[in-house]
MARTOR-951489 format. One line per 4 residues: their letters; for each residue x, y, z of C-alpha. Coordinates in steps of 0.5 Angstrom, whole numbers, plus 2048, in hexadecimal, padded with zeros to 3 digits. Example, Ala and Ser with C-alpha at 12.3 -4.5 7.8 and 13.67 -1.06 7.14 Angstrom:
<sites>
as) 819/7F7/810 ~ 81B/7FE/80E;
</sites>
This chain:
<sites>
mria) 805/7D3/81A ~ 807/7D3/812 ~ 7FF/7D4/810 ~ 7FF/7DA/816;
ilil) 805/7DC/812 ~ 802/7DC/80B ~ 7FB/7DF/80E ~ 7FE/7E5/812;
wpsf) 804/7E7/80E ~ 801/7E9/807 ~ 7FA/7EC/80B ~ 800/7F1/80F;
ivgg) 802/7F3/809 ~ 7FB/7F4/806 ~ 7F9/7F7/80C ~ 7FE/7FC/80C;
vgev) 7FD/7FE/804 ~ 7F6/7FE/806 ~ 7F7/803/80B ~ 7FB/808/807;
lfft) 7F6/808/802 ~ 7F0/809/807 ~ 7F3/80F/80B ~ 7F6/812/804;
vfdp) 7EF/814/803 ~ 7EC/815/80A ~ 7EF/819/810 ~ 7EF/815/817;
qely) 7ED/81C/81A ~ 7E7/81C/815 ~ 7E4/816/816 ~ 7DD/815/81A;
lfge) 7DB/80F/81E ~ 7D4/80E/81F ~ 7D2/815/81D ~ 7D8/818/822;
atsl) 7DF/81A/821 ~ 7E4/815/823 ~ 7E8/818/829 ~ 7EE/813/828;
srra) 7F5/816/826 ~ 7F7/815/81E ~ 7FC/810/820 ~ 7F6/80C/824;
vysv) 7F2/80C/81E ~ 7F8/80A/81A ~ 7F9/804/81E ~ 7F2/802/81E;
gffl) 7F1/803/817 ~ 7F7/7FE/816 ~ 7F5/7F9/81A ~ 7ED/7F9/817;
cwaf) 7F1/7F9/810 ~ 7F5/7F3/812 ~ 7F0/7EF/816 ~ 7EC/7EF/80F;
aaas) 7F1/7ED/80B ~ 7F3/7E8/810 ~ 7EC/7E5/810 ~ 7EC/7E5/808;
salt) 7F3/7E1/808 ~ 7F0/7DC/80D ~ 7EA/7DB/809 ~ 7EE/7DB/803;
mfla) 7F3/7D5/806 ~ 7EC/7D1/809 ~ 7E9/7D1/803 ~ 7EF/7CF/7FF;
gtak) 7F0/7C9/804 ~ 7E9/7C7/804 ~ 7E9/7C7/7FC ~ 7F0/7C2/7FD;
eaar) 7EC/7BD/802 ~ 7E6/7BD/7FD ~ 7EB/7BB/7F7 ~ 7ED/7B5/7FB;
</sites>
């Protein structure tokens, strides 16, 4: 449980910051997916964007934890 908290909490914060930075530049109603305008509402686009940012940040944090763990084990 401790490792999950160490991964998910910082990635939650980074996901929020990433979403704010992305949607400061891009309007959700002007985004195109596979050449067509998205039919989702603004709130849905914001939600999907946040979860994508959170998932990428969580993957990065998990990879960092994995590599830090293997480095400690290799030093033994």
